[in-house]
C-alpha positions in Angstrom: 47.1 -16.7 29.6 48.1 -13.3 31.1 46.3 -10.2 29.9 47.9 -6.7 30.0 46.5 -4.0 32.2 44.6 -1.2 30.4 47.0 1.7 30.0 46.3 5.3 31.2 46.4 6.4 27.5 43.7 3.9 26.5 41.5 5.0 29.4 41.9 8.5 28.2 41.0 7.4 24.6 37.8 5.7 25.9 36.8 8.8 27.8 37.3 11.0 24.8 35.4 8.6 22.5 32.5 7.5 24.7 32.3 10.3 27.2 34.1 11.3 30.4 31.1 10.4 32.6 30.7 6.9 31.0 34.2 5.7 31.8 35.8 5.3 35.2 38.7 3.9 37.1 37.3 4.9 40.5 38.0 2.5 43.3 34.4 2.1 44.4 33.2 1.3 40.9 35.9 -1.2 40.3 34.9 -2.9 43.6 31.2 -2.9 42.6 32.1 -4.7 39.3 34.5 -7.2 41.0 31.8 -9.5 42.4 28.3 -10.8 41.6 25.8 -12.4 44.0 27.8 -15.6 44.1 30.2 -16.9 46.8 33.2 -16.6 44.4 36.1 -14.4 45.2 36.1 -10.9 43.7 38.4 -9.8 40.9 38.6 -6.1 40.0 38.7 -4.8 36.4 41.0 -2.0 35.3 38.2 0.2 34.0 34.4 0.3 33.8 32.6 1.6 30.8 28.9 2.3 30.5 28.2 2.1 26.7 25.3 4.3 25.5 24.9 2.7 22.1 26.2 -0.2 20.0 28.9 2.0 18.5 30.4 2.4 22.0 30.5 -1.3 22.4 32.3 -1.6 19.0 34.8 1.0 20.2 35.6 -0.9 23.3 35.8 -4.3 21.6 38.1 -3.1 18.8 40.4 -1.5 21.3 40.4 -4.7 23.4 41.1 -6.9 20.3 44.0 -4.7 19.2 45.6 -4.6 22.7 44.5 -8.1 23.8 42.6 -6.7 26.9 40.1 -8.9 28.6 36.6 -7.5 28.1 33.6 -8.6 30.2 29.9 -7.7 29.7 28.1 -6.8 32.9 24.3 -6.3 33.3 22.5 -6.4 36.7 25.2 -8.4 38.5 22.7 -10.8 40.0 24.3 -14.0 38.6 25.1 -16.8 41.0 28.2 -18.6 39.5 30.6 -15.7 39.0 29.6 -15.4 35.4 30.5 -11.7 35.0 33.4 -11.5 37.4 36.4 -10.1 35.4 38.8 -12.9 36.3 41.5 -11.4 34.0 40.9 -7.7 34.8 40.7 -5.5 31.8 37.5 -3.7 30.8 34.0 -4.3 32.2 31.2 -3.0 30.1 28.2 -2.2 32.2 25.0 -2.2 30.1 22.7 -0.7 32.6 22.4 2.6 30.6 21.5 0.7 27.4 18.0 0.1 28.8 15.6 1.3 26.1 12.4 -0.6 25.2 12.7 0.2 21.5 9.4 -1.1 20.0 6.5 -3.2 21.2 4.7 -5.0 18.4 1.7 -6.3 20.2 0.1 -7.9 17.1 3.2 -9.9 16.5 3.7 -10.6 20.2 7.2 -9.3 20.0 9.3 -6.5 21.5 12.7 -5.1 20.6 14.9 -4.1 23.6 18.4 -3.1 24.5 20.0 -5.6 26.8 20.2 -3.4 29.9 16.4 -3.5 30.3 15.3 -5.4 33.5 12.8 -8.1 32.8 10.5 -7.0 35.6 10.4 -3.4 34.2 9.7 -4.9 30.8 6.8 -6.9 32.0 5.4 -3.9 33.9 5.3 -2.1 30.5 4.0 -5.1 28.6 1.0 -5.8 30.9 -0.7 -2.7 29.6 -0.7 -4.4 26.2 -2.0 -7.7 27.7 1.4 -9.3 27.1 4.4 -10.7 29.1 7.9 -12.1 28.6 7.7 -15.5 30.2 11.2 -16.3 31.7 11.2 -15.4 35.4 14.5 -15.9 37.3 13.1 -14.1 40.3 16.1 -11.7 40.8 16.4 -8.2 39.4 17.9 -9.7 36.3 18.3 -7.8 33.0 17.7 -9.2 29.5 21.4 -9.3 28.7 22.2 -11.4 31.7 19.3 -13.7 31.0 20.5 -14.2 27.4 24.1 -14.7 28.6 23.1 -17.4 31.1 20.0 -18.8 29.3 18.1 -17.9 32.5 14.7 -19.6 33.1 12.9 -19.7 36.4 9.5 -20.7 37.7 7.5 -20.7 34.4 10.0 -22.8 32.4 7.8 -25.9 32.6 5.2 -24.2 30.5 7.0 -21.5 28.4 10.6 -22.7 28.2 13.8 -20.9 29.1 15.2 -17.6 27.6 16.5 -19.6 24.6 12.9 -20.4 23.7 11.9 -16.7 23.8 14.5 -14.9 21.8 13.9 -14.5 18.0 16.7 -12.2 17.0 19.7 -10.2 18.3 22.4 -7.8 17.4 25.8 -9.0 18.4 29.3 -7.3 18.5 31.8 -10.0 17.7 35.4 -10.2 19.1 36.8 -8.3 16.1 34.3 -5.5 16.5 32.1 -6.5 13.6 28.3 -6.1 14.2 26.1 -9.0 13.1 22.4 -9.7 13.2 21.1 -13.1 14.1 17.7 -14.6 13.7 14.6 -12.8 12.4 11.1 -11.8 13.3 9.7 -15.1 12.1 8.8 -17.5 14.9 10.5 -20.4 13.0 13.2 -20.8 10.5 15.2 -23.6 8.8 17.8 -21.2 7.4 21.5 -21.7 8.1 23.3 -22.6 11.3 21.6 -21.6 14.4 24.1 -19.0 15.6 21.3 -17.3 17.6 21.0 -20.2 20.0 24.7 -20.7 20.1 25.1 -17.2 21.5 22.3 -17.7 24.2 23.9 -19.2 27.2 27.5 -18.5 26.0 28.0 -16.0 28.9 29.5 -13.3 26.6 32.4 -15.6 25.6 31.6 -15.7 21.9 30.1 -12.2 21.2 28.5 -9.4 23.1 24.7 -8.9 22.6 23.5 -5.3 22.5 19.9 -5.7 21.3 17.3 -8.5 21.2 13.9 -9.3 19.7 11.9 -11.2 22.3 8.9 -13.5 21.8 6.0 -12.6 24.1 2.9 -14.4 25.3 -0.6 -13.1 26.0 -1.4 -12.6 29.7 -3.6 -15.5 30.9 -7.2 -14.4 31.6 -7.3 -16.4 34.8 -4.9 -18.0 37.3 -5.2 -20.7 39.9 -2.5 -21.2 42.5 -2.3 -24.4 44.5 -0.2 -25.1 47.6 0.1 -28.7 48.7 2.0 -29.9 51.8 3.4 -33.4 52.2 4.8 -35.5 55.1 8.2 -35.8 53.3 10.2 -34.2 50.5 10.3 -37.6 48.8 6.5 -37.7 48.6 6.4 -34.2 47.2 9.0 -35.0 44.6 7.3 -38.2 43.5 4.1 -36.3 42.7 6.0 -34.0 40.3 6.5 -36.5 37.5 2.8 -37.6 37.4 1.5 -34.0 37.4 3.6 -33.5 34.2 3.0 -36.8 32.4 -0.7 -36.8 32.9 -1.0 -33.6 30.9 -2.2 -31.3 33.7 -0.1 -28.5 32.2 1.0 -26.5 35.2 2.5 -23.1 34.3 4.8 -23.5 37.4 5.6 -26.4 39.7 7.9 -25.5 42.6 9.3 -27.4 45.6 10.3 -26.1 49.0 11.4 -28.3 51.9 10.3 -27.7 55.5 13.5 -26.0 56.4 13.0 -23.3 53.7 9.4 -22.8 54.9 10.7 -22.3 58.4 13.1 -19.7 57.3 10.4 -17.8 55.4 8.1 -17.9 58.4 10.9 -16.5 60.6 11.9 -13.8 58.2 8.6 -12.7 56.8 6.5 -13.3 60.0 4.3 -15.7 58.2 2.5 -18.8 59.5 2.9 -21.3 56.6 2.8 -25.0 57.6 6.4 -26.0 58.2 6.2 -29.1 55.9 7.6 -29.9 52.4 5.4 -28.2 49.9 4.7 -27.9 46.2 3.6 -24.6 44.7 1.6 -25.1 41.5 0.2 -22.5 39.1 -2.3 -23.0 36.3 -3.3 -20.6 33.5 -6.6 -20.9 31.6 -9.3 -18.9 29.9 -11.9 -19.0 32.7 -12.5 -20.2 36.2 -14.5 -23.2 35.1 -11.6 -24.6 33.1 -9.3 -24.0 36.1 -11.9 -25.8 38.4 -11.7 -28.8 36.0 -7.9 -28.8 36.2 -8.0 -28.6 40.0 -10.5 -31.5 40.0 -7.8 -33.6 38.3 -4.7 -32.5 40.1 -6.2 -32.7 43.7 -6.7 -36.6 43.7 -3.3 -37.0 42.1 -1.6 -35.0 44.9 -3.6 -37.0 47.5 -2.2 -40.3 46.0 1.2 -39.1 47.0 0.0 -38.4 50.6 -0.6 -34.7 50.3 -1.6 -33.6 53.8 -3.2 -30.2 52.9 -4.1 -28.7 49.6 -5.0 -25.0 49.4 -6.0 -23.1 46.3 -6.5 -19.4 45.4 -7.9 -17.8 42.3 -6.8 -14.5 40.8 -3.8 -12.2 40.5 -3.7 -11.0 44.1 -3.4 -14.4 45.6 -0.9 -15.4 43.0 1.3 -12.4 43.7 1.2 -13.0 47.5 2.3 -16.6 47.1 5.0 -16.0 44.5 6.5 -13.2 46.6 7.0 -15.9 49.3 8.6 -18.3 46.9 10.9 -15.7 45.2 12.0 -14.4 48.5 13.3 -17.7 49.8 17.0 -17.2 49.3 17.0 -13.7 50.7 15.1 -14.9 53.8 17.7 -17.6 54.3 20.5 -15.0 54.0 18.9 -12.6 56.4 18.3 -15.3 59.0 22.0 -16.3 58.9 24.1 -13.1 59.3 27.8 -13.6 58.8 27.2 -16.8 56.8 27.7 -17.3 53.1 25.7 -19.5 50.8 26.8 -21.8 48.1 23.8 -22.3 45.9 23.8 -25.7 44.0 22.0 -25.6 40.7 21.5 -28.9 38.9 18.9 -30.4 36.6 17.9 -34.0 35.8 15.1 -35.8 34.0 11.9 -35.4 36.1 11.7 -39.2 36.7 15.0 -38.9 38.5 14.1 -35.8 40.6 13.0 -37.6 43.8 16.2 -39.7 43.8 18.4 -36.7 43.2 16.9 -34.9 46.2 17.3 -38.0 48.3 21.0 -38.3 47.3 21.5 -34.6 48.1 19.9 -34.9 51.5 22.1 -37.9 52.3 25.2 -35.9 51.3 24.2 -32.9 53.5 23.6 -35.2 56.4 26.8 -37.2 55.9 28.9 -34.0 55.8 27.1 -32.4 58.7 26.3 -29.4 56.6 23.3 -27.0 56.8 21.2 -27.2 53.6 18.0 -25.8 52.3 16.2 -27.4 49.4 13.9 -25.8 46.8 13.7 -25.7 43.1 11.8 -25.7 39.8 10.6 -29.3 40.3 8.4 -29.3 37.2 11.5 -29.2 34.9 13.8 -31.3 37.2 15.8 -28.3 38.4 17.0 -28.4 42.1 18.5 -25.6 44.1 20.3 -26.4 47.3 21.5 -23.6 49.5 24.5 -24.7 51.6 25.4 -22.4 54.5 29.0 -22.0 55.6 31.3 -19.7 57.6 33.4 -17.8 55.0 36.3 -17.5 57.4 36.5 -21.2 58.1 38.3 -23.2 55.3 36.9 -26.5 56.6 33.4 -25.1 56.3 33.9 -24.2 52.7 35.5 -27.6 51.9 32.5 -29.3 53.5 29.9 -27.5 51.3 32.1 -28.0 48.2 32.1 -31.7 48.8 28.3 -31.7 49.0 28.1 -29.6 45.8 30.4 -32.1 44.0 28.4 -35.1 45.1 25.1 -33.6 44.0 26.4 -32.4 40.6 28.2 -35.6 39.8 25.0 -37.6 40.6 23.0 -35.3 38.3 25.4 -35.8 35.4 25.4 -39.6 36.0 21.6 -39.5 35.9 21.6 -38.0 32.4 21.3 -34.4 33.7 23.4 -31.3 33.8 25.8 -29.5 36.1 23.7 -26.3 35.8 20.0 -26.0 35.1 19.9 -22.2 34.8 22.7 -20.3 36.5 25.3 -21.0 33.9 28.8 -22.4 34.1 30.6 -19.2 35.2 33.5 -20.1 37.5 31.8 -22.6 39.8 30.9 -25.3 37.3 34.1 -25.3 35.2 35.4 -28.5 36.9 32.4 -30.5 35.8 32.4 -29.6 32.1 34.7 -32.5 31.1 32.5 -35.1 32.9 29.3 -33.7 31.3 30.5 -33.0 27.7 33.4 -35.3 27.1 34.9 -34.9 23.6 32.3 -32.3 22.7 34.3 -29.9 24.9 37.1 -30.0 22.3 34.6 -28.8 19.7 33.4 -26.0 22.0 37.1 -24.9 22.3 37.4 -24.9 18.5 34.3 -22.7 18.2 35.8 -20.3 20.8 39.1 -20.1 18.9 37.3 -19.3 15.6 35.0 -16.7 17.0 37.4 -15.2 19.5 40.9 -16.1 18.4 42.6 -13.8 20.9 40.5 -15.0 23.8 39.4 -11.5 24.9 35.7 -12.2 25.6 35.0 -13.0 29.3 38.1 -15.2 29.6 38.1 -18.0 32.2 34.4 -18.9 31.8 32.7 -22.0 30.4 35.9 -23.7 29.1 38.3 -25.1 31.7 41.9 -24.0 31.0 
């Protein structure tokens, strides 16, 4: 479907209604909102709007609905599958200025926020109340983007994804109506679960402006364990048993030796360049953590762990997680002029080792350069594939590897995307994963967005 360009008259109307300084057609701002952190090609919008309040969003959406303009929500722009790229031009709404933390209700373990709030800033405020918001995607993500993509991250194995931590939200629908979903109760059996339907919908069914988030108490004590293994397969095999024996890690992460090598080079560290698992445990005191370590150490040894190091306390934890979170940026800095296609798949944890083996075989067979890491505790693999963006054969090579890994994940009962969303990059796999259910998704889209104005070209293949 072809969408009209936003007229000069409508840009003027938006400036008069929302404010001259909050609406622009400037070239640099259009370019900034044409591309996210992914490898996908940029597409410029016609105009960028920075809403200041929900009423501004209503103004934009009503205009878009009347004129059939494409309208795309934009938050931090750190997504990795082209999720907020405005494929059909039109209007981009950048929510970075709707960034208020409205109310912290520490006795309820809840907070009300506007969607432009960055989760790191939110957690910085919450720690003074002894609370935190668990999803941790590692980038400078905002709450709106996390809701749109159902982001998760390193703590998902213990606390769940964004979907498990949102209690309510305010949503502007495609016709400009504002609705409230969910409640402040931590459970409900009332009505259809439209709240969870919106989470992970990438702004294709409605535009979220506010959210009530479920919080957790900061753990009194932390234990971080780093275990190295002779092979990635050994490390992956240990993952399932750590989970099924009830050892309750708060995080369980994998890095292969190539990733560790990149980190050492970039950050001038001296980590052992072997496959490793990062494990984190939360508990009420050090004695309880010692008991957990006493159970996890022999289990890791069963799977041929070469070295096992541990550290107590927040400082050691922060140091180690900075290393883990910086893996992708280290790889990028070490390969100037190269682009990265980041594979994101998820399988049942019993299939994790096999998925990694298949992925390694595919990288080897295609002669590609690949780096393996991921949230092993919930079966989520990330594979960074390097390629020369000016060489079509290079791009084709990494796309073939991507396709092999994703197809294997779906065949193993998994999914084409564990946490990055469908965006542009996973459209071609939706039919294989969802089958006839995809038709019902299309019906839902037509009911909630009959003119197809909300982030068109995402989630549902045309």
